[in-house]
N, C-alpha and C positions, 0 to 999 in steps of 0.2 A: 504494500500500500504506500502511495506517495501523497504528501501534502504539499500543495502548490499555494504560495502566499502571494497575492496580488499579481498573479500571472497574466501576461499579455498574450497567452496562447489563443489561437483562433477557436471559434466555437465548435467546429467539426472535430478537431483533435481533442478539445476539452471534454466533449461528450464521450468520446471513446475512452478517455482516461477515467471519467466518472463511472462508466459501465464496468470498468475493471476494478473498481473499489477505491479509486483515488478521491481525495477531498480537496476542494478549492476554497481558500479563504480570501475574501475581497475586502479591500479598504473602503471606507465610506465614499460614495459618489453623490453628486447633487440630487439626483432623482430619489435615491434611497433616503437621503436626509429629509427631503420633502415628504416622502411617505411616512417617515417616523414623526415628523412634526404634525402631520394630519392626525395621526393616531393620538399623539399627546393632546392636541386640541380637543378631540372628542372625549378622551378619558377625563380631562379636567372639567369639561362641561358636564359630564355625567355625574361627577362627584364634586359638586361646588362646595368650596370652603373646606375641603378635606385634602390632606396630602395624599396624592394618588398612590404613593408607595406604602402608605400606612392606613389604607382603608380598613384593614382587619382590626385596627385598634379603635375604630369609630363606629362601625356598622355591624349588625348581626350578619351571619353568613346568609340567612334567608333574604335580608334586605339587599345585600351585595349581589346575590344571584339574580334578583329581580332587576337590578340596574344593568347587569351584564347581558341579560336577555334582550334588552333594547340596544345597548351599546355595540355589541359585537355585530349584529346584522347591519347596523347603521354604518359601521366601518366597511364591512364587506361590500355593501351596495353603494357606497359613496362614489360619485362619478370621478372625483379626483384620484381615488385609489387606483382604478384601472388606468387612468392617464399616467400616473407616476410609475406603475409597473411597465407600461409601454416604453416610457423614457428610460427606465432602468435597464430593460432588455437591450435597447439600442445602445446604451453606454457600455454594455457588456459584450457588444459585438455580435449579437444574435440577429439572424435574418428574420425580420418581423413578418414576412410573408409565409415563412415555413415554421416559425416558432409559435406555439400555442400555450397559453397559461390559464390556470384556474384563478378565481378571485382570491385575494389575500385574506388570510384569517388573522384575527387578533387573538392571541393566546395569553393566559394568565397562569401564574404559579404562586400560590399563597404560602406563607410560612406555616410550618407545623401542620395541624389537622384542620385548620380553619375552613377551607373550602377546596376539596380535591375531587369532587364528583360532578357529573352532569356538565353544566355550562363552563366549569373550570376544571375539567377532567385532567388529572395528573396521569399522563400516559405511562403505562407499564412498558417493559422492553418489547419492541415489536418491529416488524418491517412494514412499510406502507403497502408492499405487495401482498400482505395478508389481508388488506382492506380493499382489494380489487383494483389496485393501481397498476397501470401498464409497466412493463419492465424497462421501458425507455424513459420513465418519469425521472426527473431531476428535482430535488427539493432545495429550496432557498430558505434560509432562516436568519433573522436579524433581530437584535434587541431594540426596544423602543426607548427605554431609559438605560442609564448606566447599569452594567451587568457585573456580577461577581461569580466566583466559582462555586458558590453555595446555592445559587438559584438559577442555574442555566440548564442546558440540555447536554446529555452525554451520548456519544457514539461508542459502539462496541464493535470495532471493525474486525476483530479476530473471528467474528461470526459471519463475515461476508462470504466466505467460501465453506462454511460449515452449516449443514442442515440442522434445523431445530424442529422437534416434534411440536405441533401447534394445532390450534382449533380453527384454522382458516377454512377448512372444508365446510363448516357450518355458516359461513358468512356470505351474504349476497348484498352487494351495494344498493341495488334498487330496493330490496326489501328493507334495508336499514333506513333509507330515505323515507319510505312510506310509514314505517312503524316506530322509529327510534330517534331520528335526528332532531325532530322539532319539539320533543318534550324534554330536552336536556335540562332546562332550568328547574324542572320538578325534582331532579335528583340532587339534593343539597348535601345530605350527610352520607348517603350510600348511592351506588350506581348499579342498578339491576339490569341494565341493557346488556345483551349478549354481544361480546366482542371477542375476536380471536386473541388468545393468550398462548404463551409457551406452555407446553404440557410436559416439560422435563426441567430439572434444575438447571439454572444458567449461572455461569461464572462471568459476572459483569466487569471484572478487572482482568487485564488493564482496560481502562476506558479513556476516552479523549473528551475534554471539555474545552470548547473554544470560548474565551471571554473576549468577545468582539466589542469594538467601540459602537456607540449609537450610529446606526446607518451602515455599519460594517456587516458583512454577511458571510455565511459559509454555505457551500453547495455540496450535496452528496446524493448518491443514488438512492432511489426508493427501496432498493434491496438491502441497504445498510440497516443493521439492527441499531435502534436508538431508543432513548427513554427520557422522561422528565426526571431531572435530578431532584431528590427530596429537598425542599427548600428549608435549609437550616439557618438561613440569614434572618434578619428581622424586617426585610422589605419584600414587597411584591415584585415579581418579575412579569413584565409585559413584553411580548415578542410578536413578530409578524412572520408568517411563513406563507409561501405560495409554491406552486409546482409548475414545471414546464415539460412539454414534449415537443419533438421535432417531427414534422410530417414525413420526411424521408425515412426516419428511423421506424416510424409506425408502419409505413408501407413495406419496408424491407424486414420488419420484425427484428431490428437491431436493438440490443439493450443488455442489461445485466442478466446473468443466468438465473433460471428458476430452480432453486434447490428444494423448496419446501412449501410453496404456496399452492393451495388447492381451492381457493375461494371462487365464487361465481359472480356474474355481473361484471361491470367495469365502471370506473369513474370517467371514462373517455368522453362522455357527453358533456362534461363540465367545462372543457377547455375552450378558450377563446383565442382567435388569431391575433397576434401581436399588432398587426397593421390596422385592422378594422373591427375587431371584436366579434367577428362571425365565428360560428361553430365549425368543427371539423366536418368534412364531407360525410353524408349519411352512410355511405358505403364503408367508410373507415370505422365509424361509430358502431355499425351493425357487426362488423367483423370481430371487434373486441368485446362488445356487450354480450354477444351470444355464445361466447367461448367459456367453457368451464375450466377450472384449474386442472392440470393434467399430472400433477406430482403427488405421489403417495409414498410417504416415508415408510421404510421397513425397520423392524426391530433389530 
């Protein structure tokens, strides 16, 4: 595995490296900073008169979940959010005609056990490919406020080429959208929604935690095992993530290898073209959506 820091590598070669398990760390660029400032504005409007990093000291978990239920969709669907992603991709050297992205998500990680379920779900170790993501998906992750090693996200790259027994065979993205996604705010203290977990003990060390600057980002394959770090700091972590796919790679079925994902359905219908925000061609969407996972782990 290689880690590339502020690399000027072209996008075609960068994607090939990512599919092989490499990680790219990017320094802040203007569009990313604008995206983070937009998130900060919306967060501070949602929690007036409260330090956004210490909401847990001022509101009940139930009240906070109620605010997040409005705040997170507002960020996702804000017209400037898509505009800034478009600009960010152009600054990264992506071909906007062939690069498709999904809308950016605003994530939170609260100290201790304050709020770890539902709308603020603290993700267990997982691959996005267990959640019906295509194997050519690339994840982008950046902090909204100053980050520290006690409230960030961890990558577990030693599992990139190691299969993990997991429950992805019971996951279907379309079914999740119909039954589970939109009731997230109801899960405050526990989360009973069925999600794919590892079904064997995991050794999460060694792990990598990138403590990026605000507007800095790191990129990794959807096949990388990663998890939310237990927040042992005294401040909330806010972060943004979004994902990209390249049309050529979807058509040629180029991407990271499938070691252990057996989910059905696909997130493929969520992606928007970088140039005009149109969806992928229906023929491409149908090819991926109708395909079941083909990997079955053996004992």
